[in-house]
NURODO-865109 format. One record per residue (C-alpha): x, y, z; chain; residue in one letter; residue number from 1. Coordinates in Angstrom, 1 decimal, decimal comma, always signed. Example, Ala and Ser with C-alpha at 12.3 -4.5 7.8 and 13.67 -1.06 7.14 Angstrom:
<badrens>
+12,3; -4,5; +7,8; A; A; 1 $
+13,7; -1,1; +7,1; A; S; 2 $
</badrens>
This chain:
<badrens>
+67,5; -39,6; -42,8; A; M; 1 $
+69,1; -38,3; -39,6; A; S; 2 $
+71,7; -35,7; -39,3; A; D; 3 $
+75,3; -37,1; -39,4; A; P; 4 $
+76,4; -34,6; -36,7; A; G; 5 $
+73,9; -35,8; -34,1; A; I; 6 $
+74,9; -39,4; -35,0; A; Q; 7 $
+78,6; -38,6; -34,4; A; A; 8 $
+77,8; -36,9; -31,1; A; L; 9 $
+75,7; -39,9; -30,0; A; S; 10 $
+78,5; -42,4; -31,0; A; R; 11 $
+81,1; -40,3; -29,1; A; A; 12 $
+78,9; -40,2; -26,0; A; A; 13 $
+78,7; -44,0; -26,2; A; S; 14 $
+82,3; -44,7; -27,0; A; D; 15 $
+83,8; -42,2; -24,5; A; E; 16 $
+81,0; -42,7; -21,8; A; Q; 17 $
+80,7; -38,9; -21,7; A; A; 18 $
+77,7; -36,6; -21,7; A; A; 19 $
+77,3; -33,8; -24,1; A; C; 20 $
+74,8; -30,9; -23,3; A; P; 21 $
+72,3; -30,7; -26,1; A; V; 22 $
+68,9; -29,2; -26,9; A; T; 23 $
+66,8; -31,1; -29,5; A; L; 24 $
+63,6; -30,6; -31,4; A; I; 25 $
+62,0; -34,0; -31,5; A; V; 26 $
+58,7; -34,2; -33,4; A; S; 27 $
+58,1; -30,5; -32,7; A; G; 28 $
+58,9; -30,6; -29,0; A; T; 29 $
+61,9; -28,9; -27,4; A; L; 30 $
+64,0; -31,3; -25,3; A; V; 31 $
+67,0; -30,2; -23,3; A; T; 32 $
+69,5; -32,4; -21,5; A; G; 33 $
+72,7; -34,4; -22,2; A; H; 34 $
+73,5; -37,0; -24,9; A; L; 35 $
+74,6; -40,1; -23,2; A; V; 36 $
+75,6; -43,6; -24,4; A; G; 37 $
+73,4; -46,7; -24,6; A; R; 38 $
+75,1; -48,1; -21,5; A; A; 39 $
+73,8; -45,1; -19,5; A; T; 40 $
+70,3; -45,7; -20,9; A; F; 41 $
+70,4; -49,4; -19,9; A; E; 42 $
+71,8; -48,6; -16,4; A; A; 43 $
+69,1; -45,9; -15,8; A; D; 44 $
+66,4; -48,3; -16,9; A; T; 45 $
+67,7; -51,0; -14,6; A; S; 46 $
+68,0; -48,6; -11,7; A; R; 47 $
+64,4; -47,4; -12,1; A; M; 48 $
+63,2; -51,0; -12,1; A; L; 49 $
+65,2; -51,7; -8,9; A; E; 50 $
+63,7; -48,7; -7,2; A; M; 51 $
+60,2; -49,9; -8,2; A; A; 52 $
+60,9; -53,3; -6,8; A; Q; 53 $
+62,2; -51,8; -3,5; A; E; 54 $
+59,1; -49,7; -3,1; A; Q; 55 $
+56,6; -52,4; -4,0; A; A; 56 $
+58,3; -55,2; -2,1; A; G; 57 $
+59,3; -58,6; -3,4; A; S; 58 $
+55,8; -60,1; -3,5; A; E; 59 $
+54,5; -57,7; -6,1; A; D; 60 $
+53,8; -59,9; -9,2; A; G; 61 $
+53,3; -56,9; -11,5; A; A; 62 $
+56,8; -55,5; -10,7; A; V; 63 $
+58,4; -58,9; -11,0; A; N; 64 $
+56,7; -59,4; -14,4; A; A; 65 $
+57,9; -55,9; -15,5; A; M; 66 $
+61,4; -56,8; -14,4; A; S; 67 $
+61,4; -59,7; -16,9; A; G; 68 $
+60,0; -57,6; -19,6; A; L; 69 $
+62,6; -54,8; -19,1; A; I; 70 $
+65,5; -57,3; -18,9; A; S; 71 $
+64,3; -58,8; -22,3; A; S; 72 $
+64,2; -55,3; -23,7; A; M; 73 $
+67,6; -54,3; -22,5; A; V; 74 $
+69,0; -57,6; -23,8; A; E; 75 $
+67,4; -57,1; -27,2; A; E; 76 $
+68,7; -53,5; -27,4; A; V; 77 $
+72,2; -54,9; -26,7; A; G; 78 $
+72,0; -57,5; -29,4; A; K; 79 $
+71,2; -55,0; -32,2; A; H; 80 $
+73,6; -52,3; -31,0; A; G; 81 $
+73,3; -48,7; -32,1; A; D; 82 $
+74,0; -48,1; -35,7; A; T; 83 $
+73,2; -44,4; -35,4; A; G; 84 $
+69,5; -45,2; -35,4; A; E; 85 $
+68,9; -44,2; -31,8; A; F; 86 $
+70,0; -41,3; -29,6; A; V; 87 $
+70,0; -41,5; -25,8; A; H; 88 $
+69,4; -38,3; -23,8; A; V; 89 $
+69,3; -37,7; -20,1; A; S; 90 $
+66,4; -35,2; -20,3; A; V; 91 $
+66,3; -32,3; -17,9; A; Q; 92 $
+63,3; -30,5; -19,4; A; E; 93 $
+60,7; -30,9; -22,1; A; V; 94 $
+59,1; -27,7; -23,3; A; M; 95 $
+55,7; -27,9; -24,9; A; T; 96 $
+54,3; -24,5; -25,8; A; G; 97 $
+54,6; -22,2; -22,7; A; A; 98 $
+54,9; -25,1; -20,3; A; E; 99 $
+58,2; -26,8; -19,1; A; A; 100 $
+58,1; -30,3; -17,7; A; I; 101 $
+61,0; -30,9; -15,4; A; H; 102 $
+62,3; -34,5; -15,7; A; L; 103 $
+65,5; -34,3; -13,7; A; G; 104 $
+67,6; -36,6; -15,8; A; G; 105 $
+65,4; -39,5; -16,9; A; S; 106 $
+67,1; -41,1; -19,8; A; V; 107 $
+65,0; -41,3; -23,0; A; F; 108 $
+65,7; -43,2; -26,2; A; R; 109 $
+64,8; -41,3; -29,4; A; F; 110 $
+64,9; -42,4; -33,0; A; R; 111 $
+67,6; -40,3; -34,6; A; A; 112 $
+65,5; -39,6; -37,7; A; D; 113 $
+62,8; -37,9; -35,6; A; E; 114 $
+65,2; -35,2; -34,4; A; I; 115 $
+64,4; -32,2; -36,5; A; E; 116 $
+67,1; -29,9; -35,2; A; G; 117 $
+69,6; -29,5; -32,4; A; Y; 118 $
+72,2; -27,2; -30,8; A; T; 119 $
+75,0; -27,9; -28,4; A; I; 120 $
+74,1; -26,7; -24,9; A; G; 121 $
+71,1; -26,7; -22,7; A; T; 122 $
+68,4; -24,2; -22,1; A; V; 123 $
+66,9; -23,4; -18,8; A; E; 124 $
+63,4; -22,1; -18,0; A; T; 125 $
+62,8; -19,5; -15,4; A; K; 126 $
+59,6; -19,1; -13,4; A; E; 127 $
+57,8; -15,8; -14,3; A; A; 128 $
</badrens>
């Protein structure tokens, strides 16, 4: 069962199309960024696909096939909606042990029941 607080924040991010700074512990990994709505997740996914198509050129069959797959995925996500089951996060950094991986705002979709803890606000790593 997921925390009702994180579900409420996620719904508010979707309803108000706003971002809330958050740091999560997901399956033992620290993730910091901003809660965003499903629409932001879908737009980010589509934008990444468009960039891949531009870089590969229109003749790339693999990118075109991927386009169809991602379109189907986004359509399916839209059909089922978000009933608090998923949380979308524009991830800035993932911290695993002593290492920080900078992701610069890639939007991830997490199962809400995999979030073990959270706090409002982001953390920032500094180079030693």
